[in-house]
C-alpha positions in Angstrom: -3.3 -21.3 27.7 -6.7 -19.9 27.0 -7.9 -19.5 23.4 -7.3 -16.2 21.9 -10.1 -13.8 21.1 -10.5 -12.8 17.5 -9.1 -9.3 18.4 -6.1 -10.9 19.9 -5.6 -13.2 16.9 -5.8 -10.3 14.6 -3.3 -8.2 16.6 -0.9 -11.2 16.6 -1.3 -11.6 12.7 -0.7 -7.7 12.3 2.5 -7.8 14.4 3.7 -10.8 12.5 3.1 -9.0 9.1 4.6 -5.7 10.5 7.8 -7.8 11.6 8.4 -8.3 7.8 8.5 -4.6 7.0 11.7 -2.6 6.7 12.5 -0.1 9.4 11.0 3.0 7.4 7.8 1.0 6.8 7.4 0.0 10.4 8.0 3.8 11.4 5.3 4.9 8.9 2.7 2.3 10.2 3.4 3.1 13.8 3.2 6.9 13.4 0.0 6.4 11.4 -1.4 4.2 14.2 -0.5 7.0 16.7 -2.8 9.3 14.7 -0.3 11.5 13.2 -1.1 13.3 9.9 0.7 12.7 6.7 2.5 16.1 7.2 3.5 15.1 10.8 4.7 11.6 9.7 6.8 13.1 6.9 8.4 15.6 9.4 9.2 12.8 11.7 10.8 10.6 9.1 12.4 13.5 7.1 10.3 13.2 3.8 7.6 15.3 2.2 3.9 15.1 3.1 3.1 13.8 -0.4 6.0 11.2 -0.1 4.7 10.2 3.4 1.2 9.6 1.9 2.4 7.5 -1.0 4.9 5.5 1.1 2.3 4.8 3.7 -0.3 3.6 1.2 2.4 1.3 -0.4 3.2 0.1 3.1 -0.5 -0.7 3.9 -0.7 -2.6 0.6 2.6 -4.6 1.5 1.0 -5.4 4.9 -2.1 -6.9 3.0 0.2 -8.9 0.6 2.2 -10.3 3.5 -1.0 -11.2 5.4 -2.4 -13.0 2.3 0.9 -14.9 1.8 0.7 -16.0 5.4 -2.8 -17.2 5.0 -5.0 -14.6 6.7 -6.6 -11.3 6.0 -6.1 -8.2 7.9 
């Protein structure tokens, strides 16, 4: 197989880290990546806009921690 580009490698690490999130956290991240606002994310998941913002920030931090634990930086 061909060597992976840096971008492919980063994406692979990202998906590995996302795999360790719980279902709500996964939803938060993917809705965020789709470009939805905190208000829209909250509406999709059934939580307030403020709660969506807080939980999204915690989830981003958790992704960073998982990445570091697995030996790479996102």
